[in-house]
C-alpha positions in Angstrom: 38.0 36.6 -7.0 34.8 37.5 -9.5 33.0 39.2 -7.2 30.8 41.4 -9.1 29.4 44.0 -6.8 26.3 46.8 -8.2 26.0 50.3 -7.1 22.8 51.1 -4.4 20.5 52.6 -6.6 17.7 54.5 -4.9 13.9 55.3 -5.6 10.8 56.6 -3.5 8.1 54.1 -3.3 5.1 55.2 -1.5 7.2 57.9 0.4 9.7 56.0 1.3 13.1 55.5 0.8 14.2 52.3 -0.9 17.6 51.6 -1.8 18.7 48.4 -3.6 22.2 46.7 -4.1 22.8 43.5 -6.2 26.0 41.4 -5.8 26.9 37.9 -7.7 29.2 35.9 -6.1 30.7 32.8 -7.9 32.5 29.3 -6.7 35.6 31.8 -6.2 34.8 33.6 -3.1 34.4 32.7 0.4 32.7 36.3 1.2 30.1 38.1 -0.5 29.8 42.1 0.3 27.9 45.2 -0.8 29.4 48.2 -1.7 28.7 51.1 1.3 24.9 52.4 1.7 24.1 55.4 0.0 24.1 58.4 1.9 20.0 58.5 1.2 19.8 55.8 4.2 19.4 58.2 7.5 21.2 56.2 10.1 19.4 57.5 12.9 16.2 56.3 12.4 14.9 52.3 12.2 15.0 50.6 8.9 14.5 47.2 7.8 16.7 45.3 5.5 15.7 42.9 3.1 18.0 40.0 1.5 17.0 38.2 -1.5 19.4 35.0 -2.8 18.7 33.9 -6.4 19.8 30.4 -5.3 21.5 28.6 -2.2 24.2 30.1 -1.3 26.6 27.5 0.5 26.5 24.0 1.3 26.6 25.3 5.2 25.1 28.0 7.3 26.4 31.0 5.7 26.1 34.2 8.6 25.2 37.5 7.3 27.6 40.4 9.4 27.1 44.2 9.5 30.2 46.4 8.7 30.3 50.3 10.3 32.0 52.6 8.1 33.2 56.2 9.3 34.7 57.9 5.9 33.8 58.2 2.7 36.4 56.0 1.7 34.7 53.2 3.2 35.4 50.2 1.7 35.5 45.7 2.0 37.9 44.2 0.0 39.7 40.8 0.4 38.3 37.1 0.7 38.3 34.7 3.5 40.2 35.5 6.4 41.5 38.3 4.6 38.5 40.9 4.4 38.8 44.1 5.9 37.8 47.1 5.8 38.8 51.1 5.1 37.3 53.3 7.3 35.3 51.0 8.8 35.0 48.1 11.7 32.8 44.8 11.3 30.1 45.2 13.8 28.4 42.3 14.5 26.7 39.0 13.1 22.8 39.7 11.9 22.2 35.6 11.3 24.0 32.7 12.1 22.4 31.5 8.7 21.1 33.8 5.6 19.6 30.0 4.3 22.1 28.1 2.4 19.5 25.0 0.8 17.7 26.9 -1.2 16.8 30.3 -2.5 15.4 32.5 0.5 14.5 36.0 1.1 15.3 37.6 5.0 14.3 40.7 6.7 16.1 41.9 9.4 15.0 45.4 11.9 18.0 47.3 12.3 17.3 50.0 14.7 20.0 52.1 16.6 17.6 52.5 19.9 16.0 48.9 19.4 14.5 48.8 23.3 14.6 44.5 22.8 17.0 41.9 22.6 18.8 41.2 19.4 17.3 38.2 17.3 20.0 37.1 15.2 19.8 33.4 15.3 17.9 31.3 12.8 16.4 29.4 15.0 14.7 32.5 17.4 12.6 33.9 13.9 9.5 33.5 15.3 9.3 37.3 16.4 11.3 38.7 13.1 15.1 39.1 13.2 15.8 42.7 14.7 19.8 44.2 15.4 20.8 47.4 17.7 23.3 48.7 15.4 25.1 51.7 16.3 24.4 55.3 14.2 27.6 55.2 11.2 27.7 57.1 8.6 27.5 54.3 6.3 27.2 49.9 6.6 27.7 47.8 3.9 27.0 43.8 4.6 29.0 40.8 4.0 28.1 36.6 4.0 30.6 35.1 5.6 31.1 31.8 4.2 33.0 29.1 6.1 33.8 27.1 2.9 33.6 28.4 -1.1 30.1 29.7 -1.4 28.0 28.7 -4.4 27.1 31.0 -7.2 23.8 32.8 -6.7 23.2 36.6 -7.0 21.8 38.6 -3.5 20.1 41.5 -3.8 19.8 43.7 -0.7 17.1 46.1 0.3 17.1 48.7 2.4 13.7 50.3 3.3 13.0 53.5 5.1 
């Protein structure tokens, strides 16, 4: 695998925490995932995830999954059917397609107390992506390709 995962960098913008992580995927991967989220994220409060791709990520639909970590040793490893977590679990799919045909920017509201149903399909995003997620010490995100991914840089932003 030639997957390159950047560390999360954390800044403050207009009194909000903004964390950024870039993942460089190549044609050698079926999956592309982040490192665990930074400790500055307060999982008890709602937050926004923005995912920006530099180019098409695959020739078919590419789901985005959220994983939950429960220890400081939380990490994702593997590729394709072998992706697994140390000290964590795959919680759910945030969208059935991050947008495979061109560079895209997608925004998700992630809330431990979301009072409405999840919106996780590209066909139903008129009201915006949103998902109820559990409170966890850490999270990680995985582009779960059904086939070999295309070369692209995917940048994740967390705003809280």
